[in-house]
N, C-alpha and C positions, 0 to 999 in steps of 0.2 A: 386550401390544402385539405384533402380528405383523410380519413382515418388510416387508410392503407399507406399513403404517402408519409404520414407522420410516423407510422411504425417502421417504415424503411429507414428513417433517420437513425433509429436505435438498433437496427439489425446488425448482428455481428457474425453472420454466417460465414464460415470458413476463415475467420480471422484467427491468427495464432497469438495467443495471449499468455505471457509468462508472469506468474504471481509468486513473489517470494513471501515466505510466511503464510503460505496458502493452505496449510493443513488444518488450521483451526481459526476460531474467532472471526474477526472482520475479513481476513484473507480468505477463509473458506467460504463465507457468504458471498463475497465478490466473485470468487471462482465459480461457484455454482450458478450465480446469475449470468455470468458471461457464457457458460455452457448452455443455459436455457435460452439465451439469445442467439445461439448458433455457433459459438466459437469453439475452437479446439484449445483447451487450456493445458498449460504446463504448470503443475503445482510443485513448488520447491519449499523445503524447510530443512532444518538441520538433521532430522532423523528420517531415514528411508522408510521405516515401517509406518510412520505418521503420514508421510506422503502417499504411500500405497493404500492405506485405509481411506484417506480423503478422496483419492482418485477413483477408487473402486465405488465409493458411494455416489460420486458425481456421475460416473458412467452409468450406474444402475438407474439413477433418478432421471437423467436427461437423455440418455442414449448417445451422448457425444463422447468422443475420444478424449481422455485426460491422461497426460503423461506425467508420472511422478519421478522427480529427480532430486535427491538430497543435495543440499548445499549449505555450508556455513558461510554466510555472506560477509562475515568479518574477515574472511581469508580471501585475498585477491586472487590467488591461484585457483581456488575453488570457484570464484566468480567467473574466471576465464573459462574454466572447464564446463561450467553450466551453460554459458552462452554457446560455446563450441558444440556441445551436445545437442542443443535445440536447433541450431543451424544445420547440423549434420542430419537431423531427423526431418526437419520441415523446410530448411533453406531460407527461412526468414522468421522474424518476430515483428508482428504488427503493433502490439501493445505490450509495454513493460510496466508492471505494477510493483513498485518498491515499497512493500508492506512490512517485511520482516523487521522486528525491533525487539528491544529488551530494556527493562528498567529495574535492575537489581536493587534490593533494599540495602540500606546502610543505617547505622545507629546515629551517627553525627557526620557533619561535613568533614570534620577532622579525621574520621575513620575511613574516608574514601581513599583507597589505595591507588597507586599508579596503574596496577593491573586492572582494577575495576574500571577506572576512567578510560583506559585504552580500549577495553572490551566494549564499553557502551559506545564510544565514538566509532569504533570499527564496524559494529553491527548496524548502528542507526544512521551513520553518515558516510563513512569511508566506502562501505560496501555498495550502497546505492549510487555513489559517485562513480565507482568503477563499472558497475553494470550499466549505468546510464550512458557512460562514454562509449563502452563497447557496442551497445545496442543502438544508441543514438547515431553514431557515425555510420553504421550499416544502414539504418533507416534513411539518413540524409542522402546517402549515395544510391539509395534504391527507390522504393515506392513511397517513402515517408512512413509516418506512424505517430503513435501517441505514447508519451511517457507519463505515468501517474505516480507521484510521490505521495506517501501517506505520512503526514506530519502529526501534530498533536497540539491541543490548546496549551500544553506545557511549553511550547515554543515561545509563547507570548505571555504566559502567566504561570510560571513554574512554582510549585510548592516547595517547601524545604526538603521534602522527601524525594524530589525528582530533578535536582538541578543539573547533574551530568546529562540525564536524558533530555531535559528541556533545552540544554545547550546544543546538543546534537540535533534536535528537531528544529531549533532556530536555524541551524545550518542547512537543513533540508529546505526550509522556506527560501533561503538565499540561493541554494543550488538550483531550485526550481526557476527562479528569476534569471539566473545566469544561463542555464541551458535553454530556456525559452528564447533567448536572444541568439545563442550560439547555433542552434540547430534549425531554427526557422528559415524559410517558410515550410519546408517539407515535414518537419516534425513539431508537433505540439507538446509542450511540457507544462503540466499543471500539477496542482497539489490539493489533496483533501485534508482538512484539518479537523479531525474528530475531537469531540469532547468526551465525557465519560460514557462508556458503553457497557452493557451487561454481557460481556464475554466471559469465558471461563476464568479470566483473571479476577473478575469481580466477586468470584466465590469467596475470596479471602478478605473482602471488605468487611469492616465491622459495622455495626448498626450506626455508630456515630458518623462514619464516613458516608453511609447511605443517606442519613438525615442531612448531612452537610451539602451533599449533591443536590438533594431536593430543594434546599434553601437557596442555592446560588444559581441554579438553572431555571430560567423563567418557565420552561415547560414543566417544571416541578418533578423531574425524574431523569434518570439516565436513559440512554438510547437503547433500543432493541437492535441486535446485530443486523437484522435485515433492513434497518433504516439507513444503512450506508449504501444500499444498492443503487438508489436513484442517481446519486452523484457519480458513482463509479461507472454506470452504464452511459451516462451523459458524456463523461470525459473519454471513454473508450470508443465511442461511436462517432459517426459523422455529424451527429447533432451538435457536437462541439467544435466543428471545423474552423470556427473563427475565434475560439477561446484558447489563449496561449499566455502562460505566465501567471495564471490565476491561482489564488489560494482560496478554496471554497470551505467555509466553515460548516460543519455538521455537528452542532454542539447544543441544540435546544435554545439558542439565543443568548448564550453567556456574554457578558460585557467585560471588557478589559480596560482598566484604567491605570494611570501612573500612580 
């Protein structure tokens, strides 16, 4: 296989890709990479102004159209409206990336309120479920597609500070396996499980946290945001046409034991 044939495996020309949580962090890096590979990207996050800024930057850098649509994925009616708006504009979604997430701080487990718990589950698990069902059913009855869920190493090794979040992300891993069986063979459903990354969230990390990450990650550091791109391009493109139900670790080689 020559270089041109290999490149075609990763070509996303004219694909319609919806990325939730796409206005910053890993979501933005993936969105920009998809556009560079030829896709038309729909960026969604909670605030319209954030979506607008991200879309404008991607259009300026790549020359590809980028549609900004605000959506609070924890609200099922908002999820329905988001999918409806994309189909009204483009008549299809080829790739769905469930990236939006949140992990609010709490003092102790006993201080976790029902409101906080419900919010974490809604954004990190219930919203991705609803979007995947809406889009996946359309894909399965159409030309197929790819669903990419973004999990976290907290799904398998949560710290005391992220138990509600880790619980929701463990649900994302399970959701991936279930949808991979439900929507195949037309639709591939896979998951990326990132470790610690130097996104804007990491600005709040203390020096102790940064040192701890360096000690537990065999690579000796947290990931740079652009280091998520390879896995995302693989799962969005035809290069992964026989990959289904996979959970791909992008975590610098972290080990998880009982």
